[in-house]
N, C-alpha and C positions, 0 to 999 in steps of 0.2 A: 504494500500500500504506500501511496505517496506520503501520507502522514508519518508512517513509520520510517520511511527512508529519510525524511527530514530529521526525525528524532535520532535515529541510529547514526547519522552522519557526525553527530557530536563526538562519538568515540574515536573518530579519526583525528580529533584535535589533540595536539600536544600543547599543554598549557603554555601560554606566551608570556615571556618576561615583559612586564609593563614598565614604561619609563616614568619615573616620579616627577620629571620636570614638565610633563604635559598636563593639560587640563583634564576635566572629567572624561573618562574613557568608558566605552561600552564594548561588550563582546558581541560580535556580529557573525551570523551564519548565513552564507550565501547559497543561492539555488544550485551552484555547481559543487556543493559540499565543501567549499573552502571556508576557513574561519579566520577572523582577524580581530584585534583589539584596536579600536579607532575612536575618534571624536564622535559624539552623537550627531546624527543627521539633523539638519535644520527643520525638516518636515518629516514627521513619522506618522504613518497611517494611524489614526486614533483608535481603530478597532483592534489593533494588535497589542499584545501585552508589552509593556515598556520595560526594557532591560534596566538593571541596576546601574547607577552612575557612580563614578569615582572608585572603581575597584583598585586603582593604583595608589590611592591616598594612604591606605593603612599599611602599605608594604614596609616603609622605613621604620615604623614603630612596632613591628611584629616579627616573631620568629618566622623564617622563610617557610617552614613546613606548615605552620598555622596559617600563614598568608595564602599559600597555595590551596589549603583546605577551604578557606573562605571564598576564594575565586571559584572553586569547584561547587560549593553550595549555591553561589549566585547563578552559576551556569545551570545546575540542576533545576533551580526554581524557574528560570526563564524557559528552559526546554519543556518542563511540565506545563507551564502556562500556555505555551504555544500549542502543545499537544491537546490540551483541553479546549483551546479555541477552535482548532480544526475538528476536534471530536464532536463539537456541538452540531456540526453539519451531518454527522453520520447517524445511522439508525442504531437501535439497541445492540443488535448482533455485531455490527461493525465496530461500535465502541468497545464492546467486550473483547473483540479480537485485537484491536489496536492496543488497548491497555494490557492485555495478556502478553503481547509481544514485547511491549515496553518493560514489563516486569521480568521478562527473561534476561534483560540486560542489567548489568550492574550500574549503579549511578556513578557519575564522574567522581563524586566524593569518595565512594567506596574504592574506586580504582586508584585515586591519588593517595589515599591513606593506607592502601594495601589491605583493606578489610575484605575485598573480594577481587579476584583476578579476572581479566577478560579471557574467555575461553579461546584457546588456540584451536586451529583446525585439527580434527581428529587424525591420528596417525594409525598405521597398521598395527603397531604394538598396542596402543590404547584400545583399538577395536577388538583385538583378540581377548584382552582382559575383560571387556564388556560382555563378551559372549558367555563368560563363566558366571556373570552376575545373575541374581534372581530377578526375573521379570515380575511386573505387577500389573494386575488387571484393573479395570476402572473402579472396582469396588475396594481397591487397596489391598487385596489379599495376594500373597505370593503365588506365582504360577511358574511353570516350567516352559511355557511357550511365549511368543511375543505378546505384548500387551493387547488383549482383545476384550472388547466390552462384552461381558458375559451376562446375558439377560436372565439367567437362572437365579441370580442373586437379587434380593430385594434391596435396592439402593435408595439412599436418601434422595428425595425429589429435589431438594434445593441444590445438592451437589451435582445432580444430573443437569440442572438448569444452568450451571456455571461452566459446562463443557461445550466447547464450540469447535466445529471443524476448521482445521488450519488452512483448508483450501477454499471452501465456499462460505465459511462463517456461520453455517447453519447450526442451530442448537441441537443438543442431544435428544435422540428419539429411540426408545427401547425397541421399536419395530425395525430399526435399521442396524446393519452390521458396521461396527466401528473397530479401528485398529490404532494402537498408540505407538509412536516412534520411540525406540529404545535409546535414542541419542538425545533428542531435544525434549522428549516427553510430551509433545503435542499430540492431539487426537484428530483422527480423520475418518470421514465416511469411507467405507470400503470402496464404494463406487467412484469416489473422487480420486482415489489413488490406484484404482483398478486392481484391488486385492479382494479375493473371495475368501469365505471362511475356510474352505478346503486348502487354498493356497497359503493362507496364513499359518495353518497348522504345520506346514513344511518349512517355514522360515524360523531360523534360530535367533536371528538378530535383525530387527526391521529398521531400516534407515528410510525416513520419509523423503519425498522429492526435494524439499528445501535443504535437508542435510546433504543429500547426494549432490546437489548443485554447488554447495559450499566446498565440498571435497574436490570437485572438478576445477574450481576456480584457482 
């Protein structure tokens, strides 16, 4: 989704060293996924969330690590504000999918402080280790086959309502076959990823189309 692409582009940003001899500075994200710290624009569209001013001012009076953390927090706040702005135009399922994808990413603050690392592309070695791990079905019970929505279990209705297909964005329906990715843990309609129940039983480790695309890049 375009909205998620705008949000995820932030993680290509390496925090920029700001110059304290300049005036109020703002963090800008451009359509080409480039980022910069620059003076605020004279005319900013009033409907867009306004970024925080003066992130360079506190630098000289703070520990460098604390200052970078502060810049990261400002960046996270602005990115989430923009995401909510674009999300207002989406329907319920699209908003659920957008924010679910956002929650799969660490915040800039988590990356800067080392609380959570950005996931690297999976390697052959890590893939082999994952094959030996126990899979989980939609009801949370351990299973020995790829994550498949098992309709024989009585699942909590609210939990079902929070599950959306990673392809079409449709909500969970017990009448349809679902399969979960063992890599990113997203769920998909079997028909959306062209997987039947019989075929799923033969798969030891399921990689969804999105994860397969990341590996090829």
